[in-house]
Every structure is written in C-alpha cells, then in structure tokens.
C-alpha positions as a LaTeX table, in Angstrom:
\begin{tabular}{lrrr}
\hline
Residue & $x$ (\AA) & $y$ (\AA) & $z$ (\AA) \\
\hline
Met1 & $-10.01$ & 4.16 & 16.94 \\
Arg2 & $-9.52$ & 0.42 & 16.53 \\
Gln3 & $-7.57$ & $-0.77$ & 13.51 \\
Asp4 & $-10.63$ & $-2.52$ & 12.07 \\
Glu5 & $-12.47$ & 0.82 & 12.25 \\
Ile6 & $-9.64$ & 2.67 & 10.50 \\
Trp7 & $-9.36$ & 0.19 & 7.64 \\
Asp8 & $-13.02$ & 0.40 & 6.69 \\
Val9 & $-14.78$ & 0.11 & 3.33 \\
Asp10 & $-13.74$ & 3.58 & 2.19 \\
Ala11 & $-10.10$ & 3.01 & 3.14 \\
Ala12 & $-10.07$ & $-0.34$ & 1.33 \\
Lys13 & $-11.48$ & 1.22 & $-1.84$ \\
Arg14 & $-8.87$ & 4.01 & $-1.77$ \\
Tyr15 & $-5.94$ & 1.75 & $-0.91$ \\
Asp16 & $-5.11$ & 0.34 & $-4.34$ \\
Thr17 & $-3.34$ & 2.73 & $-6.72$ \\
Pro18 & $-2.32$ & 0.46 & $-9.62$ \\
Gly19 & 0.95 & 1.49 & $-11.23$ \\
Thr20 & 1.68 & 4.38 & $-8.86$ \\
Gly21 & 2.77 & 4.97 & $-5.26$ \\
Met22 & 3.16 & 1.69 & $-3.36$ \\
Phe23 & 2.02 & $-0.15$ & $-6.50$ \\
Ala24 & 4.64 & 1.38 & $-8.81$ \\
Pro25 & 6.75 & $-1.30$ & $-10.54$ \\
Glu26 & 9.98 & 0.18 & $-9.19$ \\
Val27 & 8.59 & $-0.19$ & $-5.63$ \\
Leu28 & 6.77 & $-3.48$ & $-5.91$ \\
Gly29 & 9.19 & $-5.33$ & $-8.19$ \\
Pro30 & 12.22 & $-5.41$ & $-5.83$ \\
Thr31 & 9.92 & $-6.27$ & $-2.91$ \\
Val32 & 8.50 & $-9.34$ & $-4.63$ \\
Asp33 & 11.93 & $-10.36$ & $-5.98$ \\
Arg34 & 13.49 & $-10.34$ & $-2.51$ \\
Leu35 & 10.60 & $-12.14$ & $-0.82$ \\
Ala36 & 10.53 & $-14.83$ & $-3.50$ \\
Glu37 & 14.26 & $-15.36$ & $-2.97$ \\
Leu38 & 13.83 & $-15.66$ & 0.80 \\
Ala39 & 10.84 & $-18.01$ & 0.55 \\
Gly40 & 12.78 & $-20.41$ & $-1.65$ \\
Asp41 & 10.80 & $-23.59$ & $-2.22$ \\
Gly42 & 8.69 & $-23.07$ & 0.91 \\
Arg43 & 5.48 & $-21.33$ & 1.84 \\
Ala44 & 5.06 & $-17.68$ & 2.83 \\
Leu45 & 2.74 & $-16.10$ & 5.38 \\
Glu46 & 1.93 & $-12.39$ & 5.17 \\
Phe47 & 0.87 & $-10.60$ & 8.34 \\
Ala48 & $-1.66$ & $-7.83$ & 7.53 \\
Ile49 & $-2.07$ & $-8.97$ & 3.94 \\
Gly50 & $-4.47$ & $-6.12$ & 3.16 \\
Thr51 & $-5.67$ & $-6.01$ & $-0.43$ \\
Gly52 & $-2.87$ & $-8.28$ & $-1.63$ \\
Arg53 & $-0.51$ & $-5.62$ & $-2.97$ \\
Val54 & 2.49 & $-7.92$ & $-2.36$ \\
Ala55 & 0.82 & $-11.31$ & $-1.93$ \\
Val56 & $-0.83$ & $-11.41$ & $-5.37$ \\
Pro57 & 2.34 & $-10.87$ & $-7.44$ \\
Leu58 & 4.30 & $-13.12$ & $-5.05$ \\
Ala59 & 1.78 & $-15.92$ & $-5.59$ \\
Glu60 & 2.02 & $-15.33$ & $-9.33$ \\
Arg61 & 5.73 & $-16.06$ & $-8.99$ \\
Gly62 & 4.84 & $-19.53$ & $-7.72$ \\
Val63 & 5.23 & $-18.94$ & $-3.97$ \\
Pro64 & 2.29 & $-20.38$ & $-1.98$ \\
Val65 & 1.02 & $-17.45$ & 0.12 \\
Thr66 & $-1.37$ & $-17.40$ & 3.08 \\
Gly67 & $-2.46$ & $-14.21$ & 4.81 \\
Ile68 & $-3.67$ & $-12.91$ & 8.16 \\
Glu69 & $-5.81$ & $-9.76$ & 8.07 \\
Leu70 & $-7.93$ & $-7.92$ & 10.63 \\
Ser71 & $-10.01$ & $-5.83$ & 8.20 \\
Ala72 & $-12.91$ & $-7.55$ & 6.41 \\
Pro73 & $-13.20$ & $-4.74$ & 3.80 \\
Met74 & $-9.51$ & $-5.15$ & 2.90 \\
Ile75 & $-10.08$ & $-8.90$ & 2.44 \\
Asp76 & $-13.12$ & $-8.16$ & 0.28 \\
Gln77 & $-10.94$ & $-5.99$ & $-1.95$ \\
Leu78 & $-8.37$ & $-8.80$ & $-2.14$ \\
Arg79 & $-11.13$ & $-11.18$ & $-3.22$ \\
Thr80 & $-11.78$ & $-9.06$ & $-6.32$ \\
Lys81 & $-8.31$ & $-10.20$ & $-7.47$ \\
Val82 & $-7.90$ & $-13.79$ & $-6.26$ \\
Asp83 & $-10.08$ & $-16.40$ & $-4.61$ \\
Glu84 & $-9.67$ & $-18.19$ & $-1.28$ \\
Ala85 & $-8.14$ & $-21.24$ & $-2.92$ \\
Thr86 & $-5.36$ & $-19.13$ & $-4.45$ \\
Ile87 & $-4.52$ & $-17.07$ & $-1.36$ \\
Pro88 & $-6.21$ & $-18.26$ & 1.85 \\
Val89 & $-6.73$ & $-15.57$ & 4.50 \\
Ile90 & $-7.36$ & $-16.00$ & 8.22 \\
Val91 & $-9.31$ & $-13.16$ & 9.80 \\
Gly92 & $-7.80$ & $-11.74$ & 12.97 \\
Asp93 & $-4.98$ & $-9.95$ & 14.75 \\
Met94 & $-1.50$ & $-10.66$ & 13.38 \\
Ala95 & $-0.09$ & $-10.68$ & 16.93 \\
Thr96 & $-2.21$ & $-13.61$ & 18.06 \\
Val97 & $-4.01$ & $-15.46$ & 15.25 \\
Val98 & $-2.53$ & $-18.75$ & 14.10 \\
Ala99 & $-2.59$ & $-19.84$ & 10.45 \\
Pro100 & $-2.54$ & $-23.55$ & 9.62 \\
Gly101 & 0.69 & $-25.16$ & 8.47 \\
Ala102 & 4.36 & $-24.22$ & 8.68 \\
Tyr103 & 6.24 & $-21.62$ & 6.65 \\
Thr104 & 9.79 & $-20.82$ & 5.59 \\
Leu105 & 8.96 & $-17.09$ & 5.46 \\
Val106 & 6.73 & $-14.70$ & 7.39 \\
Tyr107 & 6.76 & $-11.10$ & 6.22 \\
Leu108 & 5.31 & $-7.78$ & 7.32 \\
Val109 & 5.70 & $-4.87$ & 4.90 \\
Phe110 & 5.21 & $-1.12$ & 4.65 \\
Asn111 & 5.52 & $-0.19$ & 8.36 \\
Thr112 & 2.55 & $-2.31$ & 9.42 \\
Ile113 & 4.05 & $-3.63$ & 12.65 \\
Ser114 & 3.71 & $-0.05$ & 13.93 \\
Asn115 & $-0.08$ & $-0.42$ & 13.69 \\
Leu116 & 0.24 & $-2.42$ & 16.90 \\
Leu117 & 0.14 & 0.38 & 19.47 \\
Thr118 & 1.93 & $-1.19$ & 22.45 \\
Gln119 & 5.33 & $-2.73$ & 22.91 \\
Asp120 & 3.71 & $-5.89$ & 24.29 \\
Glu121 & 1.67 & $-6.34$ & 21.10 \\
Gln122 & 4.74 & $-5.81$ & 18.93 \\
Val123 & 6.72 & $-8.40$ & 20.89 \\
Ala124 & 3.75 & $-10.77$ & 20.56 \\
Cys125 & 3.87 & $-10.24$ & 16.80 \\
Phe126 & 7.47 & $-11.47$ & 16.71 \\
Arg127 & 6.53 & $-14.48$ & 18.82 \\
Asn128 & 3.61 & $-15.23$ & 16.52 \\
Ala129 & 5.93 & $-15.14$ & 13.53 \\
Ala130 & 8.31 & $-17.56$ & 15.26 \\
Arg131 & 5.36 & $-19.86$ & 16.04 \\
His132 & 4.63 & $-20.26$ & 12.32 \\
Leu133 & 8.16 & $-20.77$ & 11.04 \\
Thr134 & 10.12 & $-23.93$ & 10.36 \\
Pro135 & 13.63 & $-24.15$ & 11.88 \\
Gly136 & 15.88 & $-21.70$ & 10.05 \\
Gly137 & 12.83 & $-19.78$ & 8.84 \\
Arg138 & 12.87 & $-16.01$ & 8.35 \\
Phe139 & 10.73 & $-13.08$ & 9.49 \\
Val140 & 11.06 & $-9.97$ & 7.30 \\
Ile141 & 9.97 & $-6.51$ & 8.42 \\
Glu142 & 9.89 & $-3.31$ & 6.38 \\
Leu143 & 9.77 & $-0.30$ & 8.69 \\
Trp144 & 10.47 & 3.41 & 8.70 \\
Val145 & 13.06 & 5.05 & 10.93 \\
Pro146 & 11.46 & 7.59 & 13.31 \\
Glu147 & 12.33 & 11.09 & 12.12 \\
Leu148 & 12.74 & 12.70 & 15.51 \\
Arg149 & 15.89 & 14.53 & 14.36 \\
Lys150 & 13.54 & 16.65 & 12.24 \\
Leu151 & 11.46 & 17.57 & 15.28 \\
Pro152 & 12.74 & 20.81 & 16.86 \\
Pro153 & 12.10 & 21.41 & 20.58 \\
Gly154 & 8.56 & 22.63 & 21.12 \\
Gln155 & 7.19 & 21.25 & 17.82 \\
Gln156 & 5.04 & 18.16 & 17.55 \\
Ala157 & 4.87 & 17.52 & 13.80 \\
Thr158 & 7.06 & 16.75 & 10.80 \\
Val159 & 6.24 & 16.86 & 7.10 \\
Gly160 & 6.77 & 13.35 & 5.81 \\
Gln161 & 5.99 & 13.78 & 2.14 \\
Val162 & 4.80 & 16.46 & $-0.28$ \\
Glu163 & 3.74 & 15.80 & $-3.85$ \\
Pro164 & 1.02 & 17.03 & $-6.19$ \\
Gly165 & $-2.33$ & 16.32 & $-4.57$ \\
Tyr166 & $-0.88$ & 14.80 & $-1.41$ \\
Ile167 & 0.72 & 15.88 & 1.88 \\
Leu168 & 1.74 & 13.62 & 4.77 \\
Leu169 & 2.01 & 15.21 & 8.23 \\
Asp170 & 3.15 & 13.17 & 11.25 \\
Thr171 & 2.37 & 14.31 & 14.80 \\
Tyr172 & 4.49 & 12.79 & 17.59 \\
Asp173 & 3.89 & 11.87 & 21.21 \\
Val174 & 7.49 & 11.16 & 22.21 \\
Leu175 & 6.53 & 10.08 & 25.74 \\
Arg176 & 4.53 & 7.08 & 24.49 \\
Gln177 & 6.41 & 6.57 & 21.20 \\
His178 & 3.19 & 7.25 & 19.34 \\
Val179 & 2.75 & 9.03 & 16.04 \\
Val180 & $-0.39$ & 9.84 & 14.07 \\
Ser181 & $-0.01$ & 10.04 & 10.31 \\
His182 & $-2.31$ & 12.60 & 8.67 \\
His183 & $-2.74$ & 11.90 & 4.95 \\
Phe184 & $-4.20$ & 14.90 & 3.08 \\
Thr185 & $-5.36$ & 14.38 & $-0.51$ \\
Phe186 & $-6.71$ & 17.26 & $-2.57$ \\
Asp187 & $-7.29$ & 18.60 & $-6.06$ \\
Glu188 & $-7.79$ & 22.06 & $-7.57$ \\
Ser189 & $-11.00$ & 22.62 & $-5.63$ \\
Arg190 & $-11.16$ & 23.97 & $-2.08$ \\
Gln191 & $-11.95$ & 20.56 & $-0.67$ \\
Ala192 & $-9.48$ & 18.06 & 0.80 \\
Gln193 & $-9.80$ & 14.58 & 2.28 \\
Leu194 & $-8.06$ & 13.50 & 5.48 \\
Phe195 & $-7.17$ & 9.94 & 6.46 \\
Arg196 & $-5.47$ & 9.42 & 9.84 \\
Ser197 & $-3.70$ & 6.34 & 11.17 \\
Pro198 & $-2.07$ & 5.89 & 14.62 \\
His199 & 1.22 & 4.07 & 15.07 \\
Arg200 & 3.80 & 3.14 & 17.69 \\
Tyr201 & 7.22 & 3.85 & 16.26 \\
Ile202 & 10.13 & 1.49 & 16.89 \\
Trp203 & 13.85 & 2.18 & 16.77 \\
Pro204 & 15.94 & $-0.47$ & 14.92 \\
Ala205 & 17.74 & $-1.45$ & 18.15 \\
Glu206 & 14.41 & $-1.95$ & 19.93 \\
Leu207 & 13.19 & $-4.05$ & 17.01 \\
Asp208 & 16.27 & $-6.25$ & 17.29 \\
Leu209 & 15.60 & $-6.81$ & 20.99 \\
Met210 & 12.04 & $-7.85$ & 20.19 \\
Gly211 & 13.48 & $-10.36$ & 17.76 \\
Gln212 & 15.83 & $-11.75$ & 20.41 \\
Leu213 & 12.95 & $-12.20$ & 22.85 \\
Ala214 & 11.22 & $-14.37$ & 20.25 \\
Gly215 & 14.33 & $-16.43$ & 19.48 \\
Phe216 & 15.45 & $-14.65$ & 16.30 \\
Glu217 & 18.83 & $-13.34$ & 15.22 \\
Leu218 & 19.19 & $-10.37$ & 12.87 \\
Glu219 & 20.51 & $-11.79$ & 9.60 \\
Thr220 & 20.59 & $-8.69$ & 7.37 \\
Arg221 & 19.43 & $-5.08$ & 7.37 \\
His222 & 19.31 & $-2.92$ & 4.27 \\
Ala223 & 17.89 & 0.49 & 3.44 \\
Asp224 & 15.53 & $-0.92$ & 0.80 \\
Trp225 & 14.43 & $-4.10$ & $-0.94$ \\
Ser226 & 17.20 & $-3.80$ & $-3.52$ \\
Gly227 & 19.89 & $-4.21$ & $-0.86$ \\
Ala228 & 21.20 & $-0.65$ & $-0.46$ \\
Asp229 & 23.40 & $-0.08$ & 2.58 \\
Phe230 & 21.60 & 0.94 & 5.76 \\
Thr231 & 23.19 & 4.14 & 7.14 \\
Ala232 & 22.47 & 6.83 & 9.72 \\
Glu233 & 20.66 & 8.76 & 6.98 \\
Ser234 & 18.37 & 5.92 & 5.88 \\
Arg235 & 14.67 & 6.71 & 6.24 \\
Ser236 & 13.56 & 3.08 & 6.36 \\
His237 & 14.94 & $-0.43$ & 6.51 \\
Val238 & 14.23 & $-3.99$ & 5.48 \\
Ser239 & 15.32 & $-6.28$ & 8.31 \\
Val240 & 15.56 & $-10.06$ & 7.97 \\
Tyr241 & 15.40 & $-12.09$ & 11.19 \\
Arg242 & 16.13 & $-15.81$ & 11.26 \\
Leu243 & 15.40 & $-18.65$ & 13.65 \\
Pro244 & 18.22 & $-21.07$ & 14.44 \\
Pro245 & 18.25 & $-24.25$ & 12.34 \\
Glu246 & 17.63 & $-27.53$ & 14.14 \\
\hline
\end{tabular}
C-alpha cells in the first residue's frame, strides 16, 4: 500500500489521543521544549507534519512552523486545530517537495523517516532537509533502534508493546530491512481492530552515513528528548545533524 492509502480518513480520525500515548504531556512536553531550543529565533519545518501533534504546541511557543504532509486526511484533521495562516502546509512527499523560504530547523519525529521504504528515498529526505536549511541549520530525527536482538533464529516477529487494549507486533524481513508494524486495538468484546504500517528500519550508523552524504555532521545523539544518554540498550534515539556554518 502507498503511504497516502495507509494514512486515510479513518487513520487520521484515530490518530489523535489527547492527553495519552504520543500526546501525553510527559512525552510531548520535552519534545516541544527541545525543538523550540534548537529553532532559536528562526523558522521550523516539519516533515510529515500529520495532524500537528508537535507543530501546534511548537507554534504556540512562538516558533513559526511550516509543514510538509502527504496525506490530505491528516491535513484536514490539522485544520480542525489551526488554519493555513497559522501553520502553512505543502502537500507532497517529504523526500522531494520543497517548501518556500529558509529554516534554521527541520525535524522529523516519531520514526517517520522509516515510512520511506527504500534507502534512496531516505537519503533523498536528508538532502531535502539540507536544501531547506540556512548555513549552520539543524535536522532532527527521532527514530527507533531495530530490535533484531529480540528476534531468535527462525522467528519473524517481536512484540513491541503490550498494554490494556493494545498490542504492537512487528514482523521483520531482514533481507530488505523491512518491518511491518501490526497495531491491534481491542476491548472486552470479541472484536479487535488492526492497523498495519510498513517501514524500512535504519541502524544509527547507517543514518549517520545518510547525513554525511547530504553534507551534515552528527552534533548530538540522546536516548530521548530530555537528553538521556544513548547506550547499547536504548530503544530509540533523538539525533541532531547540523550543516556547516558559512
């Protein structure tokens, strides 16, 4: 399935979970704090802005935010919160579409670079970020670390998360570096809903090489938005890449 088919009207309506999950204050607060710090007095561009989970509170902090988004239903959901004048959005692929103006910060959160399913597209995404940035500008990526250590020989799936009413199961194709995330939601009835999304996983070292190809240097890498140390046991990372100053 194409990404614009996956992120359809139903997915857009289910995406926002105010106050919980990705929208919990303890998750969203440090994210917005760090991005506002990195943007400084400049403008920010969000690749795959979605429904504005991060962009809306970042704009409320006084950072001018523009977005790029492939899914029209996700943009429609964003428009229930803010208008085009507040957060302009360009419709298209984050690997190729160009937004007007120049930015001190481009950011890509919550594993979304993995929605690009080839290495070429992911490299193009880095180059597109560089194209939008002023000298010394930063590209920030939040991404999970592939959990292949949990994958015994002969098995194709890992359990990513289990909580009341929700199970995440990831199935791996290690030859192509592809993974499909299966999101099961359910209640006390016998019925469950399944949402699936395909990804191409990226090791941190491979991500750094993509950055080098686009002219970036890795500035910092932490395990979360609050600045925890990144270790061999970290399940995700926030990596800040920077272009050379003039």
